[in-house]
N, CA, C and O atoms as CSV, one atom per row, in Angstrom:
chain,resi,resn,atom,element,x,y,z
A,1,MET,N,N,-30.619,-56.714,35.893
A,1,MET,CA,C,-29.192,-56.931,36.190
A,1,MET,C,C,-28.382,-55.569,36.167
A,1,MET,O,O,-28.522,-54.741,35.267
A,2,PRO,N,N,-27.634,-55.433,37.101
A,2,PRO,CA,C,-26.888,-54.070,37.042
A,2,PRO,C,C,-25.734,-53.978,36.180
A,2,PRO,O,O,-25.222,-52.878,35.972
A,3,ILE,N,N,-25.233,-55.137,35.608
A,3,ILE,CA,C,-24.148,-55.167,34.534
A,3,ILE,C,C,-24.971,-55.400,33.175
A,3,ILE,O,O,-25.742,-56.338,32.970
A,4,VAL,N,N,-24.651,-54.349,32.280
A,4,VAL,CA,C,-25.209,-54.410,30.916
A,4,VAL,C,C,-24.079,-54.760,29.900
A,4,VAL,O,O,-22.992,-54.185,29.949
A,5,VAL,N,N,-24.355,-55.667,29.030
A,5,VAL,CA,C,-23.430,-56.049,28.013
A,5,VAL,C,C,-23.725,-55.245,26.689
A,5,VAL,O,O,-24.803,-55.413,26.119
A,6,ASN,N,N,-22.850,-54.438,26.232
A,6,ASN,CA,C,-23.161,-53.565,24.997
A,6,ASN,C,C,-22.345,-54.154,23.872
A,6,ASN,O,O,-21.816,-53.442,23.018
A,7,LEU,N,N,-22.251,-55.540,23.890
A,7,LEU,CA,C,-21.505,-56.202,22.737
A,7,LEU,C,C,-22.135,-55.889,21.318
A,7,LEU,O,O,-21.404,-55.660,20.355
A,8,ASP,N,N,-23.401,-55.887,21.229
A,8,ASP,CA,C,-24.137,-55.593,20.034
A,8,ASP,C,C,-23.798,-54.191,19.583
A,8,ASP,O,O,-23.727,-53.982,18.372
A,9,VAL,N,N,-23.598,-53.284,20.378
A,9,VAL,CA,C,-23.334,-51.894,20.014
A,9,VAL,C,C,-21.899,-51.792,19.505
A,9,VAL,O,O,-21.648,-51.094,18.523
A,10,MET,N,N,-20.970,-52.460,20.142
A,10,MET,CA,C,-19.570,-52.379,19.633
A,10,MET,C,C,-19.531,-53.161,18.387
A,10,MET,O,O,-18.752,-52.795,17.508
A,11,MET,N,N,-20.252,-54.161,18.208
A,11,MET,CA,C,-20.245,-54.945,17.035
A,11,MET,C,C,-20.751,-54.118,15.621
A,11,MET,O,O,-20.261,-54.185,14.494
A,12,ALA,N,N,-21.810,-53.385,16.063
A,12,ALA,CA,C,-22.438,-52.551,15.085
A,12,ALA,C,C,-21.504,-51.351,14.635
A,12,ALA,O,O,-21.493,-50.965,13.466
A,13,LYS,N,N,-20.696,-50.766,15.661
A,13,LYS,CA,C,-19.688,-49.727,15.290
A,13,LYS,C,C,-18.729,-50.226,14.524
A,13,LYS,O,O,-18.228,-49.464,13.697
A,14,ARG,N,N,-18.301,-51.460,14.605
A,14,ARG,CA,C,-17.313,-52.143,14.017
A,14,ARG,C,C,-17.658,-52.798,12.691
A,14,ARG,O,O,-16.805,-53.334,11.985
A,15,LYS,N,N,-19.009,-52.726,12.370
A,15,LYS,CA,C,-19.689,-53.345,11.247
A,15,LYS,C,C,-19.255,-54.901,11.264
A,15,LYS,O,O,-18.870,-55.396,10.205
A,16,MET,N,N,-19.304,-55.638,12.363
A,16,MET,CA,C,-18.844,-57.003,12.549
A,16,MET,C,C,-20.080,-57.852,12.745
A,16,MET,O,O,-20.991,-57.434,13.460
A,17,SER,N,N,-20.151,-59.007,12.151
A,17,SER,CA,C,-21.363,-59.819,12.320
A,17,SER,C,C,-20.861,-60.805,13.436
A,17,SER,O,O,-19.693,-60.914,13.808
A,18,LEU,N,N,-21.930,-61.496,13.899
A,18,LEU,CA,C,-21.784,-62.492,15.050
A,18,LEU,C,C,-20.964,-63.627,14.516
A,18,LEU,O,O,-20.142,-64.183,15.245
A,19,ASN,N,N,-21.154,-63.990,13.275
A,19,ASN,CA,C,-20.379,-65.041,12.803
A,19,ASN,C,C,-18.848,-64.684,12.536
A,19,ASN,O,O,-17.968,-65.532,12.683
A,20,GLU,N,N,-18.623,-63.562,12.192
A,20,GLU,CA,C,-17.139,-63.083,12.092
A,20,GLU,C,C,-16.404,-62.962,13.493
A,20,GLU,O,O,-15.245,-63.303,13.726
A,21,LEU,N,N,-17.280,-62.427,14.343
A,21,LEU,CA,C,-16.603,-62.287,15.700
A,21,LEU,C,C,-16.473,-63.683,16.337
A,21,LEU,O,O,-15.535,-63.905,17.103
A,22,SER,N,N,-17.294,-64.537,16.075
A,22,SER,CA,C,-17.200,-65.847,16.481
A,22,SER,C,C,-15.945,-66.609,16.145
A,22,SER,O,O,-15.264,-67.256,16.941
A,23,GLU,N,N,-15.720,-66.432,14.773
A,23,GLU,CA,C,-14.507,-66.940,14.184
A,23,GLU,C,C,-13.171,-66.381,14.763
A,23,GLU,O,O,-12.195,-67.072,15.054
A,24,LYS,N,N,-13.279,-64.926,14.894
A,24,LYS,CA,C,-11.988,-64.276,15.347
A,24,LYS,C,C,-11.703,-64.582,16.841
A,24,LYS,O,O,-10.544,-64.520,17.251
A,25,VAL,N,N,-12.752,-64.918,17.684
A,25,VAL,CA,C,-12.434,-65.111,19.144
A,25,VAL,C,C,-12.527,-66.553,19.550
A,25,VAL,O,O,-12.383,-66.891,20.725
A,26,ASP,N,N,-12.772,-67.424,18.560
A,26,ASP,CA,C,-12.833,-68.904,18.678
A,26,ASP,C,C,-13.824,-69.175,19.821
A,26,ASP,O,O,-13.455,-69.725,20.859
A,27,LEU,N,N,-15.089,-68.779,19.609
A,27,LEU,CA,C,-16.184,-68.951,20.531
A,27,LEU,C,C,-17.281,-69.407,19.570
A,27,LEU,O,O,-17.459,-69.036,18.410
A,28,THR,N,N,-18.028,-70.345,20.340
A,28,THR,CA,C,-19.234,-70.862,19.527
A,28,THR,C,C,-20.273,-69.778,19.340
A,28,THR,O,O,-20.384,-68.931,20.227
A,29,LEU,N,N,-21.010,-69.729,18.312
A,29,LEU,CA,C,-22.130,-68.755,18.131
A,29,LEU,C,C,-23.137,-68.646,19.260
A,29,LEU,O,O,-23.625,-67.586,19.653
A,30,SER,N,N,-23.425,-69.984,19.793
A,30,SER,CA,C,-24.385,-69.968,20.949
A,30,SER,C,C,-23.869,-69.282,22.085
A,30,SER,O,O,-24.580,-68.466,22.671
A,31,ASN,N,N,-22.645,-69.539,22.477
A,31,ASN,CA,C,-21.957,-68.834,23.687
A,31,ASN,C,C,-21.962,-67.444,23.366
A,31,ASN,O,O,-22.352,-66.689,24.257
A,32,LEU,N,N,-21.586,-66.914,22.203
A,32,LEU,CA,C,-21.471,-65.515,22.003
A,32,LEU,C,C,-22.807,-64.865,21.885
A,32,LEU,O,O,-22.965,-63.663,22.098
A,33,SER,N,N,-23.721,-65.639,21.559
A,33,SER,CA,C,-25.210,-65.002,21.580
A,33,SER,C,C,-25.601,-64.873,22.999
A,33,SER,O,O,-26.220,-63.874,23.366
A,34,ILE,N,N,-25.264,-65.871,23.869
A,34,ILE,CA,C,-25.694,-65.730,25.256
A,34,ILE,C,C,-25.111,-64.495,25.850
A,34,ILE,O,O,-25.784,-63.765,26.578
A,35,LEU,N,N,-23.808,-64.241,25.537
A,35,LEU,CA,C,-23.080,-63.152,26.032
A,35,LEU,C,C,-23.788,-61.820,25.472
A,35,LEU,O,O,-24.124,-60.896,26.212
A,36,LYS,N,N,-23.961,-61.831,24.184
A,36,LYS,CA,C,-24.566,-60.596,23.609
A,36,LYS,C,C,-25.982,-60.287,24.159
A,36,LYS,O,O,-26.264,-59.104,24.354
A,37,THR,N,N,-26.842,-61.195,24.410
A,37,THR,CA,C,-28.088,-60.988,25.046
A,37,THR,C,C,-28.138,-60.685,26.398
A,37,THR,O,O,-29.211,-60.420,26.940
A,38,GLY,N,N,-26.889,-60.700,27.108
A,38,GLY,CA,C,-26.892,-60.385,28.640
A,38,GLY,C,C,-27.350,-61.460,29.418
A,38,GLY,O,O,-27.660,-61.277,30.595
A,39,LYS,N,N,-27.429,-62.619,28.857
A,39,LYS,CA,C,-27.859,-63.812,29.704
A,39,LYS,C,C,-26.658,-64.600,30.284
A,39,LYS,O,O,-26.884,-65.555,31.026
A,40,ALA,N,N,-25.431,-64.252,29.986
A,40,ALA,CA,C,-24.285,-64.962,30.486
A,40,ALA,C,C,-24.189,-64.732,32.056
A,40,ALA,O,O,-24.626,-63.653,32.456
A,41,LYS,N,N,-23.735,-65.506,32.877
A,41,LYS,CA,C,-23.525,-65.328,34.201
A,41,LYS,C,C,-22.079,-64.964,34.647
A,41,LYS,O,O,-21.799,-64.546,35.771
A,42,ALA,N,N,-21.165,-65.177,33.603
A,42,ALA,CA,C,-19.794,-64.892,33.844
A,42,ALA,C,C,-19.067,-64.745,32.526
A,42,ALA,O,O,-19.630,-65.090,31.487
A,43,ILE,N,N,-17.951,-64.292,32.518
A,43,ILE,CA,C,-17.047,-64.208,31.301
A,43,ILE,C,C,-15.590,-64.292,31.771
A,43,ILE,O,O,-15.144,-63.622,32.703
A,44,ARG,N,N,-14.912,-65.142,31.070
A,44,ARG,CA,C,-13.432,-65.373,31.308
A,44,ARG,C,C,-12.790,-64.136,30.927
A,44,ARG,O,O,-13.261,-63.483,29.996
A,45,PHE,N,N,-11.617,-63.692,31.640
A,45,PHE,CA,C,-10.883,-62.560,31.035
A,45,PHE,C,C,-10.229,-62.920,29.744
A,45,PHE,O,O,-10.047,-61.998,28.949
A,46,SER,N,N,-9.829,-64.180,29.402
A,46,SER,CA,C,-9.294,-64.473,28.217
A,46,SER,C,C,-10.243,-64.342,26.966
A,46,SER,O,O,-9.800,-64.045,25.856
A,47,THR,N,N,-11.580,-64.581,27.213
A,47,THR,CA,C,-12.677,-64.310,26.307
A,47,THR,C,C,-12.839,-62.871,26.094
A,47,THR,O,O,-12.917,-62.413,24.954
A,48,LEU,N,N,-12.900,-62.044,27.278
A,48,LEU,CA,C,-13.034,-60.615,27.184
A,48,LEU,C,C,-11.989,-60.015,26.469
A,48,LEU,O,O,-12.220,-59.074,25.709
A,49,GLU,N,N,-10.734,-60.518,26.656
A,49,GLU,CA,C,-9.514,-59.965,25.960
A,49,GLU,C,C,-9.552,-60.190,24.536
A,49,GLU,O,O,-9.266,-59.305,23.729
A,50,ALA,N,N,-9.927,-61.449,24.188
A,50,ALA,CA,C,-10.014,-61.784,22.813
A,50,ALA,C,C,-11.144,-60.928,22.018
A,50,ALA,O,O,-10.924,-60.520,20.878
A,51,ILE,N,N,-12.226,-60.713,22.617
A,51,ILE,CA,C,-13.335,-59.746,22.063
A,51,ILE,C,C,-12.740,-58.408,22.009
A,51,ILE,O,O,-12.835,-57.806,20.939
A,52,CYS,N,N,-12.133,-57.838,23.006
A,52,CYS,CA,C,-11.561,-56.535,22.796
A,52,CYS,C,C,-10.609,-56.370,21.817
A,52,CYS,O,O,-10.586,-55.333,21.154
A,53,LYS,N,N,-9.682,-57.419,21.610
A,53,LYS,CA,C,-8.760,-57.379,20.647
A,53,LYS,C,C,-9.390,-57.395,19.191
A,53,LYS,O,O,-8.935,-56.693,18.288
A,54,ALA,N,N,-10.491,-58.264,19.027
A,54,ALA,CA,C,-11.154,-58.422,17.654
A,54,ALA,C,C,-11.771,-57.138,17.421
A,54,ALA,O,O,-11.570,-56.612,16.327
A,55,LEU,N,N,-12.577,-56.479,18.380
A,55,LEU,CA,C,-13.213,-55.241,18.214
A,55,LEU,C,C,-12.562,-53.956,18.360
A,55,LEU,O,O,-13.162,-52.896,18.180
A,56,ASP,N,N,-11.184,-54.049,18.725
A,56,ASP,CA,C,-10.325,-52.908,19.007
A,56,ASP,C,C,-10.979,-51.928,19.928
A,56,ASP,O,O,-11.115,-50.740,19.637
A,57,CYS,N,N,-11.419,-52.521,21.161
A,57,CYS,CA,C,-11.977,-51.653,22.147
A,57,CYS,C,C,-11.507,-51.964,23.602
A,57,CYS,O,O,-10.692,-52.863,23.811
A,58,GLN,N,N,-11.976,-51.290,24.493
A,58,GLN,CA,C,-11.679,-51.568,25.959
A,58,GLN,C,C,-12.859,-52.322,26.535
A,58,GLN,O,O,-13.990,-52.212,26.061
A,59,PRO,N,N,-12.544,-53.143,27.641
A,59,PRO,CA,C,-13.545,-53.802,28.324
A,59,PRO,C,C,-14.840,-52.839,28.769
A,59,PRO,O,O,-15.991,-53.270,28.716
A,60,GLY,N,N,-14.558,-51.663,29.156
A,60,GLY,CA,C,-15.581,-50.732,29.530
A,60,GLY,C,C,-16.524,-50.373,28.301
A,60,GLY,O,O,-17.679,-49.989,28.489
A,61,ASP,N,N,-16.041,-50.499,27.191
A,61,ASP,CA,C,-16.973,-50.328,26.049
A,61,ASP,C,C,-17.874,-51.343,25.722
A,61,ASP,O,O,-18.838,-51.137,24.983
A,62,ILE,N,N,-17.570,-52.652,26.330
A,62,ILE,CA,C,-18.580,-53.714,26.287
A,62,ILE,C,C,-19.430,-53.995,27.524
A,62,ILE,O,O,-20.603,-54.354,27.428
A,63,LEU,N,N,-18.785,-53.817,28.713
A,63,LEU,CA,C,-19.454,-53.953,29.901
A,63,LEU,C,C,-19.766,-52.717,30.619
A,63,LEU,O,O,-18.887,-51.858,30.696
A,64,GLU,N,N,-20.972,-52.512,31.181
A,64,GLU,CA,C,-21.320,-51.275,31.811
A,64,GLU,C,C,-22.098,-51.463,33.024
A,64,GLU,O,O,-23.023,-52.273,32.960
A,65,TYR,N,N,-21.882,-50.850,34.129
A,65,TYR,CA,C,-22.582,-50.934,35.355
A,65,TYR,C,C,-23.680,-49.848,35.426
A,65,TYR,O,O,-23.423,-48.648,35.323
A,66,VAL,N,N,-24.946,-50.359,35.614
A,66,VAL,CA,C,-26.144,-49.538,35.698
A,66,VAL,C,C,-26.735,-49.637,36.997
A,66,VAL,O,O,-27.278,-50.708,37.267
A,67,ASP,N,N,-26.735,-48.767,37.815
A,67,ASP,CA,C,-27.369,-48.796,39.286
A,67,ASP,C,C,-28.865,-48.779,39.235
A,67,ASP,O,O,-29.454,-47.819,38.738
A,68,GLY,N,N,-29.465,-49.755,39.704
A,68,GLY,CA,C,-30.918,-49.797,39.927
A,68,GLY,C,C,-31.534,-50.956,39.333
A,68,GLY,O,O,-32.748,-51.130,39.436
């Protein structure tokens, strides 16, 4: 898949656990895990905004386009 989700990288940089992020963005652990593993087919802008706010980052820090 050409879109890579670097959520785990940003969480590690911010020393934030999946449980903590789940509480901050009001998203279930299972949905957050699906996103973190790159298995999600879509993400709502409101969810992306909440994640960026919680991790103090930009969308480009989480999502990356890789050709090939």
